C-alpha positions as CSV (number, residue, x, y, z in Angstrom):
1,M,-183.6,86.1,226.9
2,N,-180.8,83.7,228.1
3,I,-177.2,84.1,227.2
4,I,-177.2,81.3,224.2
5,S,-180.2,83.2,222.6
6,H,-178.4,86.4,223.0
7,F,-175.3,85.1,221.3
8,N,-177.4,83.4,218.5
9,K,-179.0,86.8,217.9
10,I,-175.4,88.6,217.9
11,L,-174.2,85.8,215.3
12,E,-177.2,86.0,213.2
13,E,-177.2,89.8,212.9
14,S,-173.5,89.9,212.2
15,F,-173.4,87.1,209.7
16,N,-176.5,88.2,208.0
17,N,-174.9,91.7,207.4
18,F,-171.8,90.1,205.9
19,L,-173.9,87.5,203.8
20,K,-176.2,90.2,202.3
21,K,-173.4,92.2,200.8
22,Y,-171.8,89.3,199.0
23,F,-174.7,87.0,198.2
24,Y,-177.4,89.6,197.4
25,E,-175.7,92.8,196.5
26,S,-172.7,91.9,194.4
27,N,-172.7,91.8,190.6
28,Y,-171.9,88.4,189.4
29,W,-173.5,88.5,185.9
30,N,-171.0,90.7,184.1
31,K,-167.8,89.0,182.9
32,T,-165.3,91.1,184.6
33,S,-162.0,90.5,186.2
34,N,-161.1,92.4,189.4
35,I,-158.5,91.4,192.2
36,D,-160.6,93.7,194.5
37,N,-163.5,91.0,194.5
38,Y,-161.1,88.7,196.3
39,I,-159.4,91.1,198.5
40,N,-162.7,92.8,199.7
41,F,-164.3,89.4,200.5
42,M,-161.4,88.2,202.6
43,T,-161.0,91.5,204.2
44,D,-164.5,91.8,205.3
45,L,-164.5,88.2,206.5
46,D,-161.6,89.0,208.7
47,N,-163.6,92.1,209.9
48,F,-166.5,90.1,210.6
49,N,-164.6,87.6,212.7
50,Y,-163.1,90.3,214.8
51,S,-166.3,92.2,215.4
52,F,-168.1,89.1,216.4
53,M,-165.5,88.0,218.9
54,V,-165.5,91.6,220.3
55,N,-169.4,91.3,220.7
56,V,-169.3,87.9,222.2
57,I,-166.6,89.1,224.8
58,K,-168.6,92.3,225.6
59,S,-171.8,90.3,225.9
60,Y,-170.4,87.7,228.2
61,F,-169.0,90.3,230.6
62,E,-172.2,92.3,230.8
63,Y,-174.2,89.0,231.2
64,I,-172.1,88.2,234.3
65,D,-173.2,91.4,235.8
66,N,-176.8,90.9,234.9
67,I,-177.0,87.4,236.5
68,F,-175.5,88.7,239.8
69,F,-177.9,91.7,239.8
70,Y,-181.0,89.3,240.1
71,T,-179.6,86.9,242.8
72,S,-181.2,87.0,246.2
73,Y,-177.8,87.7,247.9
74,R,-177.4,91.0,245.9
75,R,-181.1,92.0,246.6
76,K,-180.5,91.5,250.3
77,Y,-177.0,92.9,250.8
78,C,-175.8,94.8,247.7
79,T,-177.1,98.1,246.4
80,S,-176.2,99.3,242.7
81,K,-174.6,102.6,242.4
82,G,-175.2,102.7,238.7
83,F,-173.3,101.6,235.6
84,Y,-169.7,102.4,234.8
85,H,-167.8,101.6,231.5
86,R,-164.4,99.9,231.4
87,T,-162.0,99.4,228.4
88,I,-159.4,96.8,228.2
89,L,-157.1,95.6,225.4
90,T,-157.2,91.8,224.6
91,M,-155.6,89.8,221.8
92,F,-159.0,90.3,220.0
93,G,-158.7,94.1,220.2
94,E,-160.2,96.7,222.4
95,I,-163.3,95.6,224.5
96,T,-165.5,98.5,226.1
97,F,-168.3,97.1,228.4
98,K,-170.5,98.4,231.2
99,R,-170.8,97.0,234.6
100,R,-172.7,98.0,237.8
101,Y,-170.8,99.4,240.9
102,Y,-172.0,97.8,244.0
103,Y,-171.9,98.4,247.7
104,D,-172.0,95.3,249.8
105,K,-173.8,96.3,253.4
106,K,-172.8,93.0,254.8
107,E,-169.2,93.2,254.2
108,K,-168.9,96.9,254.0
109,E,-167.0,97.0,250.7
110,R,-167.6,98.4,247.2
111,F,-166.9,96.4,244.0
112,Y,-167.5,95.6,240.4
113,F,-168.9,92.1,240.3
114,T,-167.8,91.5,236.6
115,D,-164.2,92.5,237.5
116,Y,-164.4,90.6,240.8
117,F,-165.6,87.4,239.2
118,L,-162.9,87.5,236.4
119,N,-160.1,88.8,238.8
120,I,-159.3,91.4,236.0
121,P,-156.5,93.6,237.6
122,K,-157.9,96.9,238.6
123,R,-157.4,100.1,236.6
124,K,-155.4,98.2,233.9
125,Y,-155.7,98.6,230.3
126,F,-153.8,95.5,229.2
127,D,-155.4,92.2,229.8
128,P,-153.4,89.4,231.4
129,F,-153.0,87.7,227.9
130,I,-151.4,90.7,226.4
131,C,-149.0,91.0,229.4
132,A,-148.1,87.3,229.3
133,N,-147.2,87.7,225.8
134,I,-145.3,90.8,226.2
135,C,-143.1,89.0,228.8
136,E,-142.7,85.9,226.6
137,E,-141.4,88.2,223.7
138,S,-139.2,90.5,225.9
139,A,-137.3,87.2,226.9
140,S,-136.0,87.4,223.2
141,F,-136.4,90.9,221.9
142,S,-136.1,94.5,223.2
143,Y,-139.0,96.0,224.9
144,S,-139.8,98.1,221.7
145,K,-139.8,95.1,219.4
146,A,-141.8,93.0,222.0
147,G,-144.5,95.7,222.1
148,K,-144.5,96.0,218.1
149,I,-144.9,92.0,217.8
150,I,-147.8,91.9,220.0
151,S,-149.2,95.2,218.5
152,N,-149.0,93.5,215.1
153,K,-150.9,90.4,216.1
154,I,-153.6,92.5,217.4
155,G,-153.5,95.3,214.6
156,K,-153.7,92.8,211.7
157,R,-157.4,93.1,212.0
158,I,-159.0,95.9,209.9
159,N,-159.0,99.5,211.2
160,N,-157.5,98.6,214.5
161,N,-154.3,100.6,215.0
162,I,-152.8,99.3,218.4
163,F,-149.4,100.4,219.6
164,I,-147.8,99.2,222.7
165,S,-144.9,101.3,223.7
166,R,-141.6,100.5,225.0
167,A,-142.4,102.1,228.3
168,S,-145.7,100.1,228.6
169,A,-143.8,96.7,227.7
170,R,-141.2,97.5,230.3
171,N,-143.7,98.3,233.0
172,I,-145.4,95.0,232.4
173,V,-142.2,92.9,232.6
174,M,-141.1,94.9,235.8
175,K,-144.3,93.8,237.6
176,F,-143.8,90.3,236.6
177,D,-142.9,88.5,239.9
178,I,-140.6,85.8,238.4
179,D,-139.6,82.6,240.2
180,N,-136.6,80.8,238.6
181,D,-136.6,78.2,241.4
182,N,-138.7,75.4,239.4
183,Y,-137.3,72.0,239.9
184,E,-138.3,68.5,238.8
185,K,-139.9,66.3,241.6
186,N,-137.9,63.2,240.6
187,K,-134.2,63.7,241.0
188,R,-132.0,62.4,238.3
189,R,-129.4,59.8,238.9
190,V,-126.2,60.3,236.9
191,E,-122.5,59.8,237.7
192,K,-121.0,62.8,236.0
193,I,-122.1,66.4,235.6
194,F,-120.3,69.2,233.7
195,V,-120.3,72.9,234.5
196,M,-119.3,75.7,232.0
197,L,-118.4,79.1,233.4
198,D,-117.9,82.5,231.9
199,E,-119.1,86.0,232.4
200,K,-120.7,88.9,230.2
201,F,-120.2,92.6,230.7
202,V,-123.4,94.8,230.0
203,G,-123.7,98.4,229.9
204,S,-124.9,100.2,232.8
205,Q,-127.0,103.2,234.1
206,F,-126.5,104.6,237.3
207,N,-123.4,102.7,238.1
208,N,-120.6,105.2,237.8
209,Q,-120.1,104.1,234.2
210,K,-119.0,100.6,235.3
211,D,-120.5,97.8,233.3
212,H,-122.6,95.1,235.0
213,M,-120.9,91.7,235.1
214,I,-123.3,88.7,234.5
215,K,-121.6,85.6,235.8
216,A,-123.1,82.5,234.1
217,A,-122.9,78.7,234.4
218,V,-124.3,76.1,232.0
219,L,-124.8,72.6,233.5
220,F,-125.3,69.5,231.6
221,E,-125.0,65.6,231.9
222,D,-123.3,64.7,228.6
223,T,-122.7,65.5,224.9
224,E,-124.4,63.9,222.1
225,L,-123.2,63.7,218.4
226,V,-125.9,65.4,216.4
227,Y,-124.4,65.0,213.0
228,K,-121.1,65.0,211.0
229,Y,-120.5,67.6,208.6
230,K,-117.6,67.0,206.3
231,K,-117.9,69.1,203.3
232,K,-114.7,70.8,204.3
233,E,-111.6,69.2,205.6
234,D,-111.5,71.4,208.8
235,S,-115.1,71.0,209.5
236,M,-116.1,69.7,213.1
237,N,-118.8,67.5,214.3
238,R,-121.7,69.0,215.8
239,Y,-122.6,68.0,219.5
240,R,-125.7,68.7,221.5
241,L,-125.5,69.2,225.4
242,V,-127.8,66.7,227.1
243,N,-130.2,68.2,229.8
244,S,-128.5,71.5,229.8
245,H,-129.5,74.3,232.4
246,T,-128.3,77.8,232.5
247,C,-127.8,79.6,235.8
248,A,-126.9,83.4,236.0
249,S,-126.6,86.2,238.4
250,V,-125.8,89.8,238.1
251,D,-125.9,90.0,242.1
252,N,-122.9,87.5,242.6
253,E,-125.4,84.8,243.6
254,L,-124.2,82.2,240.8
255,L,-122.5,79.9,243.4
256,N,-125.8,79.6,245.4
257,D,-127.9,79.1,242.2
258,T,-125.7,76.5,240.9
259,I,-125.3,74.5,244.1
260,D,-129.3,74.8,244.6
261,Y,-129.8,73.5,241.1
262,V,-127.4,70.5,241.5
263,Y,-128.8,69.6,245.0
264,N,-132.6,69.7,243.9
265,T,-132.1,68.2,240.5
266,Y,-129.6,65.3,241.0
267,D,-129.5,62.5,243.6
268,V,-126.1,63.7,245.0
269,D,-125.5,60.4,246.9
270,Y,-125.2,58.8,243.4
271,L,-123.2,61.5,241.8
272,K,-119.3,60.8,241.6
273,E,-117.8,63.5,239.5
274,I,-118.4,67.3,238.9
275,N,-116.3,68.8,235.9
276,F,-115.9,72.6,235.8
277,M,-114.4,74.3,232.6
278,G,-113.8,77.9,231.8
279,D,-111.2,80.5,230.8
280,C,-109.3,80.3,234.1
281,A,-110.4,83.8,235.4
282,L,-109.8,84.1,239.2
283,W,-113.3,83.8,240.1
284,I,-113.8,80.8,237.7
285,K,-110.8,79.0,239.2
286,N,-112.1,79.6,242.7
287,F,-115.7,78.7,242.0
288,P,-115.2,74.7,242.1
289,K,-113.3,75.2,245.3
290,S,-116.4,75.7,247.3
291,S,-116.9,73.1,249.9
292,W,-120.6,73.0,249.1
293,F,-119.8,70.9,246.0
294,K,-118.4,68.1,248.1
295,F,-121.9,66.6,248.6
296,D,-119.9,63.5,249.4
297,N,-116.3,62.9,250.5
298,N,-116.0,60.6,247.4
299,I,-117.2,63.1,244.8
300,Q,-114.2,64.3,242.5
301,V,-114.2,68.1,241.7
302,N,-112.2,68.8,238.6
303,F,-111.4,72.1,236.8
304,S,-110.0,72.4,233.3
305,M,-109.0,75.1,230.7
306,D,-111.4,75.0,227.7
307,S,-109.9,74.8,224.0
308,F,-111.3,78.1,222.9
309,H,-109.4,80.3,225.3
310,F,-106.4,78.1,225.0
311,S,-106.3,78.7,221.4
312,Q,-107.2,82.2,221.5
313,A,-104.2,82.9,223.9
314,L,-101.8,81.0,221.5
315,S,-103.2,83.1,218.6
316,N,-102.6,86.5,220.3
317,L,-99.1,85.3,221.2
318,T,-98.0,84.2,217.7
319,T,-100.4,86.3,215.5
320,Q,-101.8,85.1,212.3
321,K,-98.4,85.4,210.5
322,Y,-96.6,82.6,212.4
323,D,-98.4,79.5,212.0
324,D,-95.4,77.4,212.3
325,V,-94.7,78.8,216.0
326,Y,-98.4,78.3,216.7
327,N,-98.3,74.7,215.7
328,A,-95.0,74.1,217.5
329,L,-96.3,75.8,220.8
330,Y,-99.6,73.7,220.4
331,E,-97.6,70.7,220.0
332,Y,-95.6,71.3,223.1
333,V,-98.6,71.7,225.3
334,S,-100.4,68.6,223.8
335,T,-97.3,66.6,224.8
336,N,-96.8,68.1,228.1
337,N,-93.5,69.6,227.3
338,K,-93.4,72.7,229.5
339,E,-89.8,73.3,229.2
340,D,-89.6,73.6,225.3
341,F,-92.9,75.6,225.5
342,T,-91.3,78.3,227.6
343,R,-88.1,78.2,225.7
344,L,-90.0,79.0,222.4
345,C,-91.9,81.7,223.9
346,N,-88.8,83.3,225.1
347,E,-87.0,83.0,221.7
348,F,-90.2,84.4,220.0
349,L,-90.1,87.3,222.5
350,D,-86.4,88.1,221.6
351,L,-87.4,88.2,217.9
352,F,-90.3,90.8,218.6
353,P,-89.4,92.8,221.9
354,E,-91.9,95.5,220.9
355,R,-94.7,92.9,221.7
356,K,-93.3,91.9,225.1
357,D,-96.4,92.8,227.1
358,V,-98.7,90.6,225.0
359,I,-96.2,87.8,224.6
360,E,-95.5,87.7,228.3
361,S,-99.1,87.9,229.5
362,K,-100.2,85.1,226.9
363,R,-97.2,82.9,227.9
364,D,-97.8,83.2,231.6
365,Y,-101.6,82.7,231.2
366,I,-100.9,79.4,229.6
367,L,-98.2,78.4,232.1
368,N,-100.2,79.2,235.1
369,N,-103.0,77.1,234.0
370,W,-100.9,74.4,232.6
371,N,-102.3,71.5,234.7
372,E,-105.8,72.8,233.9
373,R,-105.2,72.4,230.2
374,Q,-103.6,69.1,230.5
375,F,-106.7,67.8,232.3
376,Y,-108.8,69.0,229.6
377,Q,-106.9,67.7,226.7
378,N,-106.4,64.4,228.4
379,H,-110.2,63.4,229.0
380,S,-111.9,63.2,225.7
381,Y,-115.3,63.5,227.1
382,L,-114.8,67.1,228.3
383,K,-116.3,69.5,225.6
384,C,-116.6,73.1,226.5
385,S,-118.8,75.6,224.2
386,M,-119.5,78.2,226.8
387,E,-118.4,81.1,224.5
388,S,-121.1,80.3,222.0
389,H,-123.7,80.0,224.8
390,I,-122.6,83.4,226.0
391,S,-123.0,84.8,222.7
392,H,-126.4,83.1,222.0
393,I,-127.9,83.6,225.5
394,F,-126.7,87.0,226.7
395,A,-124.8,89.0,223.8
396,D,-127.9,88.5,221.4
397,I,-130.3,90.5,223.7
398,F,-128.0,92.5,225.9
399,T,-125.1,93.7,223.9
400,S,-125.8,93.3,220.2
401,R,-126.9,96.9,220.0
402,P,-125.8,99.9,222.2
403,K,-127.9,99.8,225.2
404,A,-127.5,100.3,229.0
405,Y,-129.5,98.8,232.0
406,S,-130.2,99.9,235.5
407,K,-129.2,96.9,237.7
408,K,-133.0,96.4,238.8
409,G,-134.0,96.3,235.0
410,L,-131.1,93.9,234.0
411,R,-131.9,91.6,236.9
412,Q,-135.5,91.2,235.8
413,L,-134.6,90.8,232.2
414,L,-132.0,88.3,233.1
415,K,-134.5,86.2,234.9
416,L,-137.0,86.2,232.1
417,R,-134.2,85.3,229.8
418,L,-133.2,82.3,231.7
419,L,-136.8,81.1,231.7
420,K,-136.5,81.2,228.0
421,V,-133.4,79.3,227.5
422,N,-134.4,76.8,230.2
423,N,-137.6,76.0,228.1
424,K,-139.9,77.3,230.9
425,D,-143.6,78.4,229.8
426,I,-143.4,82.1,230.6
427,K,-147.2,82.6,229.9
428,N,-148.3,79.9,232.2
429,M,-145.8,81.3,234.9
430,Y,-147.3,84.7,234.4
431,F,-150.9,83.3,234.9
432,N,-149.7,81.3,238.1
433,N,-148.8,84.7,239.6
434,F,-152.6,85.7,239.6
435,R,-153.5,82.3,240.9
436,I,-151.1,82.4,243.8
437,K,-152.1,85.9,244.7
438,E,-155.9,85.1,244.6
439,M,-155.4,82.1,246.8
440,K,-153.9,84.3,249.6
441,L,-156.9,86.8,249.2
442,N,-159.4,84.1,249.2
443,H,-158.0,82.4,252.2
444,S,-158.2,85.7,254.0
445,S,-161.7,86.7,252.9
446,T,-165.3,85.5,253.6
447,Y,-166.7,82.9,251.2
448,Y,-170.2,83.4,249.9
449,N,-172.1,80.4,248.7
450,K,-174.2,80.3,245.4
451,Y,-176.8,83.0,245.4
452,D,-179.7,81.3,243.8
453,T,-179.9,77.8,242.5
454,H,-182.0,78.6,239.6
455,Y,-179.2,80.9,238.2
456,N,-176.9,77.9,237.8
457,E,-175.5,78.9,234.4
458,I,-172.5,80.4,236.3
459,N,-171.1,79.4,239.6
460,F,-171.4,82.7,241.3
461,E,-169.5,82.6,244.3
462,K,-167.9,85.9,245.4
463,L,-164.4,84.5,245.1
464,L,-161.5,85.8,243.1
465,H,-160.8,83.3,240.4
466,F,-158.5,84.2,237.6
467,D,-159.3,81.0,235.7
468,N,-162.8,82.4,235.0
469,Y,-161.2,84.9,232.7
470,I,-158.4,82.7,231.2
471,N,-160.6,79.7,230.3
472,F,-163.2,81.9,228.6
473,I,-160.7,83.9,226.4
């Protein structure tokens, strides 16, 4: 019996059992109303779909082994050591199948041909689709929730109670060899780019109770008005960042990552201006001073203080009780009146000497970054929304709930999170890991040609090929 006939038999037997119950054994001749008539039909239909898919996958895996068993190469060089069962978890549920264990006298190796042909990872319970989905969900949710999401996708089928633990999800993510250096082939030509800078502190494990600091940069080319919202007088227009990209590092590698992205993404010979924006922390002010950003002697590298941190400093200085002082100080900065700004701050300090530390620190913060603030407010095309990006990209997943991370674990999750926010296909990147590994193995191993021409339903080369599994599933 060939594989097509075998599949037809499985389909016929499964579907006949299902149809027999509802088309021959159901009681339709009594005028009765029962919601269970509908619920049972839909439930059994789902169960039929599930059981059929499981049988198809199992039959295909076992068919692969049977075909190889009758090839001339196997008869000549490989001896069978008996059947062994294997169970893997797929998106269709648990699959338990049997396959032969072979010894290759020519190559002096032992192998399961089914595992070899499909390149299913050895001694792993979770199949690559499960792992890829876990990695994708872990870019947005905790390990526990990512495990629950994927478990529920599998477990919606009847009598299929699957649980993927937090530890299992973490192990899968930690073994993902993530590469964030994926650049476009064609470099973009723009005259200006913008870089927003800030940091986020994350709770730590094994770090002497010292929080990890994630340094982050968001790069973009322009801002685009999305819509005007004027239901309230103080409502603001909403803007979108054009071609935005996020870089971040917990290992103080942000400068290298940012320079690499700019150099590999843009035609630096065409670039004329790089504008940095941030809260004027020491590392942020020193960031644009790197000589590496001078791709050309004519490139202007500017730095400015964003509106959020400027307004926050004024609010802390004056408190919410003194809007008139706040407005006056804001006006002095807007008109570049440094003398009157200093005078009013000192007068306000005389009125509230008990707040001396706060008033002096916020006054000096603005005075020390006066020129950076003037540059920002005098160039209308500068728009910095880094604080909201920090909240959306990092705080949502790392600090919204009490959690602590080892540096190794945080580094891996951070890479995964950056793939997500930069709109990378995480599942496809996970699959590419297998393809890269199998290419290295195949180039270093002996290739076998097709074993028998009359067994041409499958191209049976003894060659690792992960896509054999991916394409079938």
